[in-house]
C-alpha positions as CSV (number, residue, x, y, z in Angstrom):
1,X,25.4,-46.5,47.7
2,X,23.2,-43.8,46.1
3,X,20.4,-45.0,43.9
4,X,20.4,-43.9,40.3
5,X,17.7,-41.3,39.7
6,X,16.3,-40.8,36.2
7,X,16.7,-37.3,34.8
8,X,13.4,-35.5,33.9
9,X,13.6,-34.6,30.2
10,X,9.9,-33.6,29.8
11,X,10.8,-29.9,29.4
12,X,13.2,-30.3,26.5
13,X,13.1,-31.3,22.8
14,X,15.9,-32.6,20.6
15,X,16.7,-32.5,16.9
16,X,19.8,-33.2,14.6
17,X,19.3,-32.0,11.0
18,X,22.7,-33.3,10.0
19,X,21.6,-36.9,10.8
20,X,18.5,-36.5,8.7
21,X,20.6,-35.2,5.8
22,X,23.1,-38.1,6.2
23,X,20.6,-40.9,5.6
24,X,19.8,-42.0,2.0
25,X,16.2,-40.8,2.1
26,X,17.0,-37.4,3.4
27,X,14.0,-37.8,5.7
28,X,12.4,-40.2,8.2
29,X,10.8,-42.3,5.5
30,X,10.0,-45.3,7.6
31,X,9.9,-46.6,11.2
32,X,13.4,-48.1,11.1
33,X,15.0,-44.8,10.2
34,X,12.9,-43.1,12.9
35,X,14.3,-45.7,15.5
36,X,17.9,-45.0,14.3
37,X,17.3,-41.3,14.6
38,X,15.8,-41.8,18.1
39,X,19.0,-43.7,19.2
40,X,21.1,-40.5,18.8
41,X,18.8,-38.5,21.2
42,X,19.3,-38.1,25.0
43,X,16.1,-40.0,25.5
44,X,17.7,-43.2,24.4
45,X,19.0,-45.5,27.1
46,X,21.9,-47.7,26.1
47,X,21.0,-50.2,28.8
48,X,17.8,-51.1,26.9
49,X,17.5,-54.4,25.1
50,X,17.8,-52.5,21.8
51,X,21.0,-50.8,22.9
52,X,22.5,-54.2,24.2
53,X,21.8,-55.9,20.9
54,X,23.3,-53.1,18.8
55,X,26.4,-53.1,21.0
56,X,26.8,-56.9,20.6
57,X,26.4,-56.8,16.8
58,X,28.3,-53.5,16.2
59,X,31.0,-55.4,14.2
60,X,28.4,-57.2,11.9
61,X,27.9,-55.1,8.8
62,X,24.7,-57.1,7.9
63,X,23.0,-56.4,11.2
64,X,19.9,-54.2,10.7
65,X,16.4,-53.5,12.0
66,X,15.0,-56.8,10.9
67,X,17.7,-58.8,12.9
68,X,17.0,-56.5,15.9
69,X,13.3,-57.2,16.0
70,X,14.0,-61.0,15.9
71,X,16.6,-60.6,18.7
72,X,14.2,-58.7,20.9
73,X,11.7,-61.6,20.8
74,X,14.2,-63.9,22.4
75,X,14.9,-61.7,25.5
76,X,13.0,-62.4,28.7
77,X,13.8,-59.3,30.8
78,X,14.7,-55.6,30.8
79,X,12.9,-53.0,28.8
80,X,12.8,-52.1,25.1
81,X,11.8,-49.3,22.7
82,X,9.3,-50.0,20.0
83,X,7.5,-47.8,17.4
84,X,3.9,-47.9,18.4
85,X,2.5,-45.6,15.7
86,X,4.0,-44.2,12.5
87,X,2.8,-41.6,10.0
88,X,6.0,-41.0,8.0
89,X,7.7,-38.7,7.5
90,X,6.2,-36.2,10.1
91,X,4.9,-38.2,13.1
92,X,6.2,-41.2,15.0
93,X,5.2,-42.5,18.5
94,X,7.7,-44.6,20.4
95,X,6.9,-46.5,23.6
96,X,9.3,-47.8,26.3
97,X,7.9,-50.9,27.8
98,X,8.9,-53.7,30.2
99,X,9.7,-57.3,29.1
100,X,8.2,-59.8,31.7
101,X,8.9,-63.0,29.8
102,X,9.3,-64.7,26.5
103,X,6.6,-63.1,24.3
104,X,5.2,-61.1,27.2
105,X,5.3,-57.3,27.2
106,X,4.1,-55.0,30.0
107,X,2.3,-51.6,29.7
108,X,4.4,-48.7,28.4
109,X,6.2,-46.7,31.1
110,X,7.3,-43.8,28.9
111,X,6.1,-42.4,25.6
112,X,8.0,-40.3,23.1
113,X,6.9,-38.7,19.8
114,X,8.9,-37.4,16.8
115,X,7.1,-34.4,15.2
116,X,8.7,-32.6,12.3
117,X,12.1,-34.2,13.0
118,X,11.9,-33.0,16.7
119,X,11.8,-35.5,19.5
120,X,9.6,-34.8,22.6
121,X,8.9,-36.7,25.8
122,X,5.2,-37.1,26.4
123,X,4.2,-36.1,30.0
124,X,2.6,-38.8,32.1
125,X,-0.9,-38.7,33.6
126,X,0.3,-37.7,37.0
127,X,2.2,-34.6,35.6
128,X,-0.8,-33.5,33.6
129,X,-3.3,-33.8,36.5
130,X,-0.9,-32.1,38.9
131,X,-0.4,-29.2,36.6
132,X,-4.1,-28.7,35.9
133,X,-5.0,-28.9,39.6
134,X,-2.2,-26.5,40.5
135,X,-3.5,-23.9,37.9
136,X,-7.0,-24.3,39.3
137,X,-5.8,-23.8,42.9
138,X,-3.9,-20.6,42.0
139,X,-7.0,-19.2,40.3
140,X,-9.2,-20.0,43.3
141,X,-6.8,-18.4,45.7
142,X,-6.7,-15.3,43.7
143,X,-10.5,-15.1,43.5
144,X,-11.0,-15.7,47.2
145,X,-8.4,-13.0,48.0
146,X,-10.3,-10.4,45.9
147,X,-13.6,-11.3,47.7
148,X,-12.0,-11.0,51.1
149,X,-10.6,-7.6,50.3
150,X,-14.1,-6.4,49.2
151,X,-16.0,-7.9,52.1
152,X,-17.9,-5.2,54.1
153,X,-17.5,-5.0,57.9
154,X,-19.8,-7.5,59.8
155,X,-22.6,-5.9,61.8
156,X,-25.6,-8.1,62.8
157,X,-27.7,-5.0,63.7
158,X,-27.6,-3.5,60.2
159,X,-28.5,-5.1,56.9
160,X,-25.8,-4.7,54.4
161,X,-25.1,-6.0,50.8
162,X,-21.9,-7.6,49.9
163,X,-20.9,-6.0,46.6
164,X,-17.9,-7.7,45.0
165,X,-15.5,-4.9,44.1
166,X,-12.2,-3.4,44.9
167,X,-11.7,-1.7,48.3
168,X,-11.6,2.1,48.7
169,X,-8.0,2.1,49.8
170,X,-7.0,0.3,46.6
171,X,-9.1,2.8,44.6
172,X,-7.4,5.7,46.3
173,X,-4.0,4.3,45.8
174,X,-4.6,3.6,42.2
175,X,-6.0,7.2,41.7
176,X,-2.9,8.6,43.3
177,X,-0.7,6.5,41.1
178,X,-2.6,7.5,38.0
179,X,-2.3,11.2,38.9
180,X,1.5,10.8,39.4
181,X,1.8,9.1,36.1
182,X,-0.2,11.8,34.3
183,X,1.9,14.5,35.9
184,X,5.1,12.7,34.8
185,X,3.8,12.4,31.3
186,X,2.9,16.1,31.2
187,X,6.4,17.0,32.3
188,X,7.9,14.8,29.6
189,X,5.7,16.3,27.0
190,X,6.7,19.8,28.0
191,X,10.4,18.9,27.8
192,X,9.9,17.4,24.3
193,X,8.1,20.5,23.1
194,X,10.9,22.7,24.3
195,X,13.5,20.5,22.5
196,X,11.5,20.5,19.3
197,X,11.6,24.3,19.2
198,X,10.1,26.6,16.6
199,X,10.4,24.1,13.7
200,X,7.3,22.1,14.7
201,X,5.4,25.4,15.2
202,X,6.1,26.4,11.7
203,X,5.1,23.0,10.4
204,X,1.8,23.1,12.3
205,X,1.0,26.6,10.9
206,X,1.7,25.4,7.4
207,X,-0.5,22.4,7.9
208,X,-3.3,24.6,9.3
209,X,-3.0,26.9,6.3
210,X,-3.2,24.0,3.9
211,X,-6.2,22.6,5.7
212,X,-8.0,26.0,5.5
213,X,-7.1,26.3,1.8
214,X,-8.5,22.9,1.2
215,X,-11.6,23.7,3.1
216,X,-12.4,27.0,1.2
217,X,-13.5,26.7,-2.4
218,X,-11.1,27.7,-5.3
219,X,-12.8,30.8,-6.7
220,X,-10.1,31.3,-9.3
221,X,-10.8,28.0,-10.8
222,X,-14.6,28.7,-10.7
223,X,-14.2,32.0,-12.6
224,X,-11.9,30.4,-15.1
225,X,-14.4,27.6,-15.8
226,X,-17.2,30.2,-16.1
227,X,-15.2,32.3,-18.6
228,X,-14.4,29.2,-20.6
229,X,-18.1,28.2,-20.7
230,X,-19.1,31.7,-22.0
231,X,-16.4,31.7,-24.6
232,X,-17.5,28.3,-25.9
233,X,-21.1,29.6,-26.3
234,X,-19.8,32.6,-28.4
235,X,-17.7,30.2,-30.5
236,X,-20.7,28.1,-31.2
237,X,-22.7,31.2,-32.2
238,X,-20.0,32.3,-34.6
239,X,-19.8,28.8,-36.1
240,X,-23.5,28.7,-36.7
241,X,-23.7,32.2,-38.4
242,X,-22.8,32.8,-42.1
243,X,-19.7,34.5,-43.2
244,X,-20.2,38.2,-44.5
245,X,-19.4,38.9,-48.1
246,X,-16.3,41.0,-49.0
247,X,-16.7,43.7,-51.7
248,X,-13.3,44.7,-53.0
249,X,-14.7,47.4,-55.3
250,X,-16.5,49.2,-52.4
251,X,-13.3,49.1,-50.4
252,X,-11.3,50.6,-53.3
253,X,-13.7,53.5,-53.6
254,X,-13.5,54.2,-49.9
255,X,-9.7,54.4,-50.1
256,X,-9.9,56.8,-53.0
257,X,-12.3,59.1,-51.1
258,X,-9.9,59.1,-48.1
259,X,-7.0,60.0,-50.4
260,X,-9.0,62.9,-51.9
261,X,-9.8,64.2,-48.5
262,X,-6.1,64.4,-47.6
263,X,-5.5,66.5,-50.7
264,X,-8.6,68.7,-50.1
265,X,-8.9,69.2,-46.3
266,X,-12.0,71.4,-46.5
267,X,-14.0,68.8,-48.3
268,X,-16.8,67.1,-46.4
269,X,-15.9,63.7,-44.9
270,X,-16.6,60.8,-47.2
271,X,-19.5,58.6,-46.7
272,X,-18.7,54.9,-46.7
273,X,-20.3,53.0,-49.5
274,X,-22.9,50.4,-48.6
275,X,-21.5,46.9,-48.6
276,X,-23.4,44.6,-50.9
277,X,-22.9,40.9,-51.2
278,X,-21.2,39.9,-54.4
279,X,-22.5,36.8,-56.0
280,X,-20.1,34.0,-56.7
281,X,-18.5,34.2,-60.2
282,X,-18.8,38.0,-60.6
283,X,-15.4,39.7,-61.5
284,X,-14.2,42.5,-59.3
285,X,-14.2,46.2,-60.6
286,X,-10.8,47.2,-62.0
287,X,-10.0,43.7,-63.1
288,X,-10.6,42.1,-66.5
289,X,-12.4,38.8,-66.7
290,X,-10.1,35.8,-66.6
291,X,-9.3,34.5,-70.1
292,X,-10.7,31.0,-70.7
293,X,-7.4,30.2,-72.5
294,X,-5.2,31.4,-69.7
295,X,-7.1,30.7,-66.5
296,X,-5.4,31.5,-63.3
297,X,-3.5,34.6,-64.7
298,X,-5.4,37.9,-64.2
299,X,-5.0,40.8,-66.7
300,X,-5.1,44.2,-65.1
301,X,-6.8,47.3,-66.6
302,X,-4.5,50.3,-66.2
303,X,-5.9,53.4,-64.5
304,X,-4.5,56.9,-64.1
305,X,-2.0,57.0,-61.2
306,X,-0.7,59.9,-59.2
307,X,3.1,59.9,-59.7
308,X,4.1,61.7,-56.5
309,X,1.3,60.8,-54.0
310,X,0.3,57.5,-52.5
311,X,-3.1,56.5,-51.3
312,X,-2.5,58.0,-47.8
313,X,-0.5,61.1,-48.9
314,X,3.0,59.5,-49.2
315,X,5.1,58.4,-52.2
316,X,3.3,55.8,-54.4
317,X,5.1,52.7,-55.4
318,X,5.4,51.8,-59.1
319,X,3.1,49.1,-60.1
320,X,0.4,50.1,-57.6
321,X,-3.0,48.8,-58.7
322,X,-5.4,51.0,-56.7
323,X,-4.4,54.7,-57.6
324,X,-6.6,57.5,-56.3
325,X,-8.3,59.8,-58.9
326,X,-7.4,63.5,-58.6
327,X,-9.9,66.2,-59.4
328,X,-9.3,68.6,-62.4
329,X,-9.2,71.8,-60.3
330,X,-6.6,70.5,-57.8
331,X,-3.2,72.3,-58.0
332,X,-0.4,70.5,-59.8
333,X,2.7,69.5,-57.9
334,X,6.1,70.2,-59.4
């Protein structure tokens, strides 16, 4: 008859979110809920004292965790599960221990812990030590192998130094492999360049031109700023200077002289009258002073007008204010 062998469950973890959502607290709020949650996992053994008591009282609706703890104290053999440490709702530690007599409990044989609603089996001391020693042994074998490969040839007649490093053969092999890799990468790059075609070449040329433009200064902007600065200085000068006075009478005389020159071509060119500033409040020549009773409406003084000639030799408009004076010896027009 084959002996029953326990299954190693140290490499797995178990969880059941639906069971957590089904309990009233919606979480593992206490140790009793944690034990009930642990009973659904594959780590639970139904042949334990806890499982036997629950099977015997399955038909009793009033049976609970308190009655189970009282029933466990009366058993004298087997093994049982007990919550050894609780920090609800995140961490619970459950021990499986042997029962050697009434009120006597042996050391724990297995340990389990519930972390964030996931159940794990804690490894025993033998497994931990074996794993650590195995890792250390693997590292030592690797180190000794590297030293053996780098050991120089033994010659008692010559003094040599043992330099821990890689052998020349391995260096040569690695160099050959690196060269092959570089050649393969160069071929792949050439193929990619051929596939990309002229599009990338144009993009590169554009990017180079943009870089050159960004590197060179913008002389157009510099000249525009210089011109603006010069214009601002001239505007400031004009704003600081006084406005020249405007003499309407001198302008009228100049126009009359120009009209006379058009009628008499052989006459000497007129000389412009000097411009003199007109003080404020002085009425212009050819206009009557404004009446104090009718201010704002000027009264004009009529002067002789040339009926057929304008100021510049054309037809004059009726009602023209500034009419040129014609000399007495000029011929009369029909």
